[in-house]
C-alpha positions in Angstrom: -97.9 -62.7 167.9 -96.5 -62.6 164.4 -96.5 -60.0 161.9 -97.3 -62.5 159.2 -100.8 -63.7 160.8 -103.5 -63.2 157.9 -100.9 -62.8 155.1 -102.2 -66.0 153.3 -105.6 -64.7 153.0 -103.9 -61.3 150.9 -101.9 -63.6 148.9 -104.7 -65.8 148.2 -106.9 -62.8 147.1 -104.2 -61.8 144.8 -104.1 -65.0 143.1 -107.6 -65.0 142.8 -107.6 -61.7 141.1 -105.0 -62.3 139.0 -106.4 -65.8 137.7 -109.3 -63.8 137.3 -107.9 -61.2 134.7 -106.2 -63.7 132.8 -109.3 -66.0 132.2 -111.2 -62.6 131.6 -108.3 -62.0 128.8 -108.3 -65.8 127.4 -112.6 -65.1 127.1 -112.1 -62.1 125.1 -109.4 -63.7 122.7 -111.6 -66.6 122.0 -114.5 -64.1 121.4 -112.3 -62.3 119.2 -111.2 -65.4 117.0 -114.8 -66.7 116.9 -115.7 -63.4 115.5 -113.0 -64.1 113.0 -114.0 -66.7 111.9 -117.9 -66.2 111.6 -117.2 -63.4 109.4 -114.8 -65.5 107.1 -116.9 -68.1 106.6 -119.8 -65.6 106.0 -117.8 -63.8 103.4 -116.7 -67.0 101.9 -120.3 -68.5 101.3 -121.4 -64.9 100.2 -118.6 -64.7 97.6 -119.5 -68.1 96.0 -123.2 -67.4 96.1 -122.7 -64.2 94.0 -120.4 -65.6 91.9 -122.7 -68.7 91.1 -125.5 -66.1 90.1 -123.3 -63.8 88.4 -125.6 -64.2 85.2 -128.4 -62.7 86.6 -126.7 -59.4 86.9 -124.5 -57.8 89.6 -127.9 -56.5 91.4 -129.4 -60.0 92.0 -125.5 -61.3 92.7 -125.1 -58.9 95.6 -128.7 -59.4 96.7 -128.1 -63.4 96.9 -124.7 -62.6 98.6 -126.7 -60.8 101.2 -129.2 -63.2 102.0 -126.5 -65.9 102.4 -124.4 -63.4 104.8 -127.3 -62.8 106.9 -128.4 -66.4 107.2 -124.8 -66.8 108.6 -125.4 -64.1 110.9 -123.3 -61.6 109.5 -123.8 -58.2 107.4 -122.1 -57.4 104.5 -119.8 -54.6 104.0 -119.6 -54.3 100.2 -120.1 -56.5 97.3 -119.0 -56.0 93.5 -119.6 -58.2 90.8 -117.2 -57.9 87.5 -118.0 -60.4 84.9 -117.9 -64.1 86.4 -115.9 -62.8 89.8 -117.3 -61.8 92.9 -115.7 -59.5 96.0 -117.4 -59.5 99.2 -116.8 -58.1 102.4 -118.5 -59.3 105.3 -118.6 -58.7 109.2 -120.6 -60.3 112.2 -124.0 -58.7 112.8 -123.5 -58.9 116.6 -121.0 -58.8 119.3 -118.3 -56.7 120.4 -115.8 -57.4 118.0 -116.8 -56.9 114.3 -113.7 -57.5 111.8 -114.5 -57.2 108.1 -113.0 -60.1 106.3 -113.0 -60.3 102.3 -113.4 -63.0 99.8 -113.3 -63.3 96.5 -114.7 -66.1 94.1 -114.6 -66.8 90.4 -113.7 -69.3 87.7 -110.0 -70.2 88.2 -107.6 -68.0 86.3 -105.6 -69.6 83.5 -103.0 -72.4 84.6 -99.5 -70.9 83.4 -97.7 -73.1 80.9 -94.5 -74.3 82.3 -91.8 -75.2 80.3 -90.8 -78.7 79.5 -87.2 -79.2 80.1 -85.5 -82.0 77.9 
């Protein structure tokens, strides 16, 4: 009898275990990326909503940002409205990964005047 008898089964189990670990790692990475994108989208939309309603006061603008973030499945981590500019932070409301993403919205700053050559 050969001493190698049954070694293919051991190798097959080892390969399946390694592939399972790699697949699990890829799934976790995918969840982390999706959570980051979800938080970024919610932060962007909440900042835009707060900047659009700045004239009603900071409290009303932040309340609007909270409603928009909740509609996107996120929660607001912070909100600040200074004049027409709104800065918010948002993170996903559920899931194992909760990255906080910050966004800022408001009117564009004055474009710098470039010297003309000639």
